[in-house]
GULUMLUM-866053 format. One line per 5 residues: number of its first residue (from 1); for each residue x negated, y negated, z of C-alpha. Coordinates in steps of 0.25 Angstrom, whole numbers, padded with zeros to 4 digits. Layout:
N
NUM = X:Y:Z ~ ...
***
This chain:
505
1 = 0050:0161:0045 ~ 0044:0164:0059 ~ 0053:0171:0070 ~ 0061:0161:0078 ~ 0061:0161:0095
6 = 0071:0170:0098 ~ 0078:0160:0108 ~ 0094:0159:0110 ~ 0092:0146:0103 ~ 0088:0154:0089
11 = 0100:0157:0082 ~ 0096:0157:0069 ~ 0088:0169:0065 ~ 0084:0177:0051 ~ 0090:0190:0054
16 = 0101:0194:0066 ~ 0102:0209:0071 ~ 0112:0212:0076 ~ 0112:0224:0087 ~ 0098:0227:0095
21 = 0100:0242:0093 ~ 0094:0252:0084 ~ 0096:0243:0072 ~ 0095:0230:0078 ~ 0081:0232:0085
26 = 0077:0240:0073 ~ 0080:0227:0063 ~ 0072:0220:0073 ~ 0061:0227:0072 ~ 0059:0229:0057
31 = 0060:0214:0056 ~ 0049:0212:0065 ~ 0041:0222:0059 ~ 0046:0219:0044 ~ 0053:0204:0044
36 = 0046:0198:0055 ~ 0047:0183:0051 ~ 0062:0185:0051 ~ 0069:0179:0063 ~ 0079:0190:0070
41 = 0089:0192:0084 ~ 0095:0204:0086 ~ 0108:0201:0093 ~ 0113:0211:0103 ~ 0128:0211:0110
46 = 0123:0220:0121 ~ 0113:0218:0131 ~ 0101:0226:0127 ~ 0097:0234:0116 ~ 0099:0246:0110
51 = 0113:0245:0103 ~ 0120:0259:0106 ~ 0110:0265:0114 ~ 0111:0254:0125 ~ 0128:0254:0124
56 = 0130:0269:0125 ~ 0128:0273:0140 ~ 0132:0288:0140 ~ 0126:0299:0145 ~ 0115:0305:0136
61 = 0117:0294:0125 ~ 0106:0298:0116 ~ 0101:0298:0101 ~ 0109:0308:0091 ~ 0097:0304:0080
66 = 0082:0308:0083 ~ 0074:0296:0087 ~ 0064:0299:0077 ~ 0073:0293:0066 ~ 0083:0285:0077
71 = 0072:0278:0077 ~ 0064:0268:0070 ~ 0055:0269:0059 ~ 0046:0257:0066 ~ 0045:0264:0081
76 = 0042:0279:0085 ~ 0049:0288:0095 ~ 0041:0290:0105 ~ 0051:0298:0114 ~ 0050:0314:0115
81 = 0065:0316:0113 ~ 0069:0312:0098 ~ 0085:0313:0101 ~ 0084:0302:0112 ~ 0094:0295:0123
86 = 0097:0280:0124 ~ 0087:0276:0136 ~ 0075:0282:0125 ~ 0082:0275:0113 ~ 0084:0263:0119
91 = 0068:0263:0126 ~ 0064:0264:0109 ~ 0072:0253:0106 ~ 0066:0245:0118 ~ 0054:0247:0114
96 = 0054:0244:0098 ~ 0062:0229:0106 ~ 0052:0227:0113 ~ 0039:0230:0105 ~ 0043:0222:0093
101 = 0048:0209:0103 ~ 0062:0212:0097 ~ 0068:0211:0110 ~ 0068:0195:0111 ~ 0074:0194:0098
106 = 0086:0200:0103 ~ 0097:0194:0109 ~ 0108:0201:0119 ~ 0120:0201:0122 ~ 0125:0195:0109
111 = 0136:0200:0101 ~ 0138:0196:0088 ~ 0152:0193:0083 ~ 0152:0188:0067 ~ 0142:0184:0056
116 = 0144:0176:0046 ~ 0135:0173:0035 ~ 0134:0160:0030 ~ 0127:0160:0015 ~ 0123:0144:0015
121 = 0114:0147:0027 ~ 0112:0163:0022 ~ 0114:0166:0038 ~ 0122:0173:0046 ~ 0130:0164:0057
126 = 0132:0175:0068 ~ 0141:0172:0080 ~ 0136:0179:0091 ~ 0144:0183:0106 ~ 0134:0181:0119
131 = 0138:0191:0129 ~ 0144:0176:0136 ~ 0154:0176:0127 ~ 0146:0164:0120 ~ 0145:0164:0106
136 = 0133:0161:0097 ~ 0129:0156:0082 ~ 0117:0164:0077 ~ 0111:0163:0062 ~ 0104:0174:0054
141 = 0101:0176:0040 ~ 0102:0191:0041 ~ 0111:0199:0049 ~ 0106:0213:0053 ~ 0116:0220:0060
146 = 0111:0232:0069 ~ 0126:0232:0077 ~ 0130:0247:0076 ~ 0140:0255:0070 ~ 0150:0256:0082
151 = 0158:0247:0090 ~ 0151:0243:0103 ~ 0165:0238:0110 ~ 0174:0250:0107 ~ 0171:0265:0105
156 = 0182:0274:0096 ~ 0195:0274:0103 ~ 0200:0287:0099 ~ 0214:0282:0106 ~ 0213:0294:0118
161 = 0224:0293:0128 ~ 0218:0294:0141 ~ 0231:0296:0148 ~ 0231:0302:0162 ~ 0216:0305:0161
166 = 0210:0299:0173 ~ 0195:0302:0173 ~ 0185:0292:0165 ~ 0186:0290:0149 ~ 0174:0285:0145
171 = 0168:0282:0130 ~ 0153:0283:0128 ~ 0152:0269:0124 ~ 0155:0263:0135 ~ 0148:0274:0146
176 = 0150:0267:0161 ~ 0135:0268:0166 ~ 0141:0274:0181 ~ 0148:0286:0175 ~ 0148:0298:0184
181 = 0152:0312:0177 ~ 0143:0321:0187 ~ 0152:0333:0189 ~ 0164:0328:0181 ~ 0170:0334:0168
186 = 0169:0326:0157 ~ 0177:0327:0143 ~ 0168:0321:0131 ~ 0177:0318:0120 ~ 0170:0318:0107
191 = 0158:0327:0100 ~ 0149:0317:0093 ~ 0135:0311:0097 ~ 0140:0304:0110 ~ 0148:0318:0115
196 = 0138:0326:0112 ~ 0128:0318:0119 ~ 0136:0314:0131 ~ 0142:0328:0134 ~ 0128:0336:0136
201 = 0124:0322:0145 ~ 0136:0322:0155 ~ 0136:0336:0156 ~ 0124:0336:0165 ~ 0131:0329:0176
206 = 0145:0331:0173 ~ 0154:0345:0176 ~ 0157:0347:0162 ~ 0157:0340:0150 ~ 0167:0343:0139
211 = 0164:0337:0125 ~ 0180:0337:0118 ~ 0178:0335:0102 ~ 0191:0337:0093 ~ 0179:0341:0082
216 = 0166:0346:0084 ~ 0154:0342:0080 ~ 0141:0345:0072 ~ 0130:0347:0082 ~ 0114:0348:0081
221 = 0104:0353:0092 ~ 0090:0347:0091 ~ 0079:0344:0101 ~ 0080:0331:0108 ~ 0064:0331:0105
226 = 0058:0333:0092 ~ 0047:0342:0093 ~ 0041:0338:0081 ~ 0043:0323:0084 ~ 0034:0324:0097
231 = 0024:0333:0093 ~ 0021:0323:0080 ~ 0020:0312:0089 ~ 0009:0321:0097 ~ 0001:0323:0085
236 = 0003:0311:0076 ~ 0004:0297:0077 ~ 0016:0290:0083 ~ 0022:0282:0071 ~ 0018:0294:0063
241 = 0024:0305:0072 ~ 0037:0297:0071 ~ 0037:0295:0056 ~ 0038:0310:0054 ~ 0047:0313:0064
246 = 0055:0303:0057 ~ 0054:0307:0045 ~ 0057:0320:0050 ~ 0069:0319:0055 ~ 0075:0308:0046
251 = 0071:0322:0035 ~ 0080:0331:0044 ~ 0091:0322:0046 ~ 0094:0321:0030 ~ 0090:0337:0029
256 = 0100:0340:0039 ~ 0111:0329:0034 ~ 0111:0335:0019 ~ 0111:0351:0023 ~ 0123:0348:0032
261 = 0128:0340:0020 ~ 0124:0351:0009 ~ 0124:0364:0016 ~ 0134:0360:0030 ~ 0136:0374:0033
266 = 0120:0377:0035 ~ 0118:0365:0044 ~ 0133:0370:0051 ~ 0126:0382:0054 ~ 0114:0377:0058
271 = 0120:0368:0069 ~ 0127:0380:0074 ~ 0115:0387:0074 ~ 0109:0378:0084 ~ 0120:0378:0093
276 = 0121:0393:0095 ~ 0107:0392:0097 ~ 0110:0383:0111 ~ 0125:0391:0114 ~ 0122:0404:0111
281 = 0126:0412:0097 ~ 0140:0415:0102 ~ 0144:0401:0106 ~ 0156:0395:0098 ~ 0152:0385:0089
286 = 0167:0380:0088 ~ 0164:0367:0097 ~ 0153:0364:0086 ~ 0160:0367:0074 ~ 0163:0353:0068
291 = 0173:0355:0055 ~ 0164:0347:0046 ~ 0150:0348:0041 ~ 0138:0344:0049 ~ 0135:0329:0046
296 = 0149:0325:0041 ~ 0146:0319:0055 ~ 0135:0317:0063 ~ 0130:0330:0068 ~ 0127:0329:0085
301 = 0115:0329:0090 ~ 0113:0338:0102 ~ 0100:0336:0106 ~ 0091:0350:0112 ~ 0106:0356:0114
306 = 0111:0346:0127 ~ 0125:0347:0124 ~ 0124:0363:0122 ~ 0118:0365:0133 ~ 0129:0358:0141
311 = 0138:0368:0134 ~ 0130:0381:0137 ~ 0129:0375:0153 ~ 0143:0374:0153 ~ 0142:0357:0156
316 = 0148:0355:0145 ~ 0158:0359:0134 ~ 0165:0356:0119 ~ 0179:0357:0118 ~ 0185:0354:0103
321 = 0199:0348:0105 ~ 0210:0338:0104 ~ 0213:0329:0116 ~ 0229:0331:0120 ~ 0227:0322:0132
326 = 0220:0316:0142 ~ 0224:0321:0156 ~ 0221:0320:0170 ~ 0209:0326:0172 ~ 0206:0331:0157
331 = 0209:0331:0143 ~ 0218:0339:0136 ~ 0217:0345:0125 ~ 0228:0349:0113 ~ 0226:0363:0114
336 = 0229:0362:0131 ~ 0215:0363:0135 ~ 0211:0353:0148 ~ 0198:0347:0146 ~ 0194:0341:0162
341 = 0189:0329:0163 ~ 0185:0317:0172 ~ 0178:0308:0163 ~ 0182:0308:0147 ~ 0171:0303:0137
346 = 0176:0298:0125 ~ 0165:0299:0114 ~ 0176:0300:0103 ~ 0165:0290:0095 ~ 0161:0275:0089
351 = 0170:0265:0082 ~ 0161:0260:0071 ~ 0159:0245:0070 ~ 0151:0237:0058 ~ 0142:0228:0059
356 = 0145:0227:0074 ~ 0158:0222:0071 ~ 0152:0209:0068 ~ 0161:0197:0061 ~ 0153:0197:0048
361 = 0156:0187:0039 ~ 0151:0180:0027 ~ 0154:0164:0024 ~ 0167:0168:0034 ~ 0172:0180:0027
366 = 0171:0192:0034 ~ 0164:0203:0029 ~ 0171:0218:0028 ~ 0161:0226:0027 ~ 0169:0237:0023
371 = 0170:0230:0010 ~ 0156:0229:0009 ~ 0146:0238:0004 ~ 0134:0245:0012 ~ 0121:0240:0005
376 = 0109:0249:0008 ~ 0115:0253:0021 ~ 0110:0239:0026 ~ 0118:0227:0019 ~ 0131:0225:0014
381 = 0136:0221:0000 ~ 0138:0206:-0001 ~ 0133:0203:0013 ~ 0121:0195:0014 ~ 0108:0196:0023
386 = 0116:0207:0032 ~ 0111:0220:0036 ~ 0119:0232:0046 ~ 0113:0245:0051 ~ 0121:0255:0049
391 = 0113:0269:0053 ~ 0115:0284:0048 ~ 0124:0293:0050 ~ 0117:0306:0046 ~ 0103:0300:0052
396 = 0099:0290:0062 ~ 0104:0277:0063 ~ 0090:0270:0064 ~ 0085:0274:0051 ~ 0097:0266:0044
401 = 0093:0254:0054 ~ 0078:0254:0051 ~ 0079:0256:0035 ~ 0087:0245:0037 ~ 0080:0235:0044
406 = 0069:0238:0036 ~ 0076:0234:0024 ~ 0082:0222:0030 ~ 0066:0217:0032 ~ 0066:0219:0018
411 = 0078:0211:0013 ~ 0071:0199:0024 ~ 0058:0200:0020 ~ 0064:0200:0006 ~ 0073:0188:0008
416 = 0060:0180:0014 ~ 0052:0184:0003 ~ 0062:0178:-0008 ~ 0066:0167:0001 ~ 0080:0172:0000
421 = 0091:0170:0012 ~ 0101:0180:0008 ~ 0101:0195:0004 ~ 0115:0202:0000 ~ 0117:0215:-0006
426 = 0128:0209:-0018 ~ 0139:0220:-0023 ~ 0148:0214:-0034 ~ 0163:0214:-0032 ~ 0163:0223:-0045
431 = 0152:0233:-0039 ~ 0159:0246:-0042 ~ 0153:0255:-0032 ~ 0157:0269:-0028 ~ 0161:0269:-0014
436 = 0155:0280:-0005 ~ 0158:0285:0006 ~ 0152:0276:0017 ~ 0152:0288:0027 ~ 0152:0303:0025
441 = 0155:0306:0038 ~ 0168:0312:0048 ~ 0164:0307:0058 ~ 0176:0300:0066 ~ 0168:0286:0068
446 = 0164:0284:0054 ~ 0177:0289:0048 ~ 0183:0280:0058 ~ 0174:0268:0054 ~ 0175:0269:0039
451 = 0183:0259:0038 ~ 0175:0247:0042 ~ 0163:0253:0036 ~ 0155:0246:0023 ~ 0157:0253:0009
456 = 0147:0263:0004 ~ 0145:0265:-0011 ~ 0139:0278:-0016 ~ 0127:0271:-0021 ~ 0117:0264:-0013
461 = 0112:0252:-0011 ~ 0127:0252:-0006 ~ 0130:0260:0003 ~ 0126:0265:0017 ~ 0117:0277:0013
466 = 0115:0289:0021 ~ 0102:0294:0018 ~ 0091:0288:0025 ~ 0079:0294:0017 ~ 0086:0286:0005
471 = 0090:0273:0012 ~ 0076:0271:0016 ~ 0069:0273:0003 ~ 0079:0264:-0004 ~ 0078:0255:0009
476 = 0065:0252:0008 ~ 0061:0253:-0007 ~ 0073:0247:-0015 ~ 0069:0233:-0018 ~ 0077:0224:-0008
481 = 0081:0216:-0020 ~ 0089:0225:-0028 ~ 0098:0217:-0036 ~ 0108:0218:-0026 ~ 0103:0214:-0012
486 = 0103:0199:-0020 ~ 0094:0188:-0011 ~ 0097:0175:-0011 ~ 0094:0163:-0006 ~ 0105:0155:0002
491 = 0114:0146:-0007 ~ 0109:0151:-0018 ~ 0122:0160:-0021 ~ 0131:0149:-0017 ~ 0130:0132:-0018
496 = 0118:0131:-0010 ~ 0117:0115:0000 ~ 0107:0111:-0012 ~ 0115:0115:-0024 ~ 0127:0106:-0016
501 = 0117:0096:-0013 ~ 0114:0096:-0028 ~ 0130:0095:-0032 ~ 0132:0085:-0023 ~ 0121:0073:-0028
***
């Protein structure tokens, strides 16, 4: 089927992609190359592409994965810095969208509210809300959810009572455009990737920035520029240089993650050694010594030692403690120490959201994803023609986005070749699968969101794996028609309209 012209009149597509961030743009690019006969549209609730990288506007916003793995497998990362800021990442996504003619397929200001699968016509009936509040109805044979993993409307609220505090309170998810913090005292609550980015960035202009943490986080410092990558780009063709660097970084990530699990003390010593190299041999490492092992939560990246440099220069500080009260002029801790503050930044984390909070139903019956098993980290048990991206916890988000997009294109092509309309991972009720902890991670946002997460089995394919190299091999090499993914024509597993007509005659 040739591609239909993209216009506001088109309401019927082969594939509807939700979200124009890394996952959605990636899927569109894969489709352009691998399933060009299929029509698609991207629905994006915001007015710009980029997802997270367009939403967050806090100072210093940057990736905490290297761009050779946060970049796509089909598009080399060309910037000198491999730890990139948001504008560079948006530039990369814009280039992909423009070079592949993806932008005209995006409908901005379109928020997906609900999607109901109807087997009779093998289509998702999707309810969309436009910016003016108008409701629209679109249909698609396939739904691809690239809607990220957290709630865009509300961050996690730890329930602080700001009492007598008269200064400004800001959450990184809703950063005011015109915030003037020059010469101000700032307290940043939190010790995750967001706090570690904000503190050194604000410290350049603020009088003093204090990172207030309940629990320390393992910090990993590395140069923002990848010397090997930049050398290879000079001597090799761009695509080859990128491929080699990407593979090097994937292997190093995998190695360091497994080392942290198998020899945690060795990794702790290595991380501490790096901090001492920056801060001096007699530096007290208590603020950077968590009570858990590295990679029980995500390691925090400190590019070019920026956080340590800010602390060393007296512009930033790390304090471990519990909040007693917010008072006039600052924060009182339980040990009675006082942190002066004109501005409090609550970098207390995100709130997990599944499938972009879309009300998903099958024949009008709501789907409770917490009762479904993941299939190949991409689809769900007994849910037809629906795929999702939930990135890696121990590696970059895009690695999963790439393999899932590639896999769905293979499924679409197989469906076309066999003349079928439905692809569904079938799991019988008496499956007897042994369940596994979906996330072996102690991070707050993960623990808080576990109750909404789909189920994970011990054995592949009914799981969301955390091992990219293995996943990539299985997703690419195993046949689509694996005896689990049922490929059917519409009406074949229910009374089709033809059968009904025959019966009537």
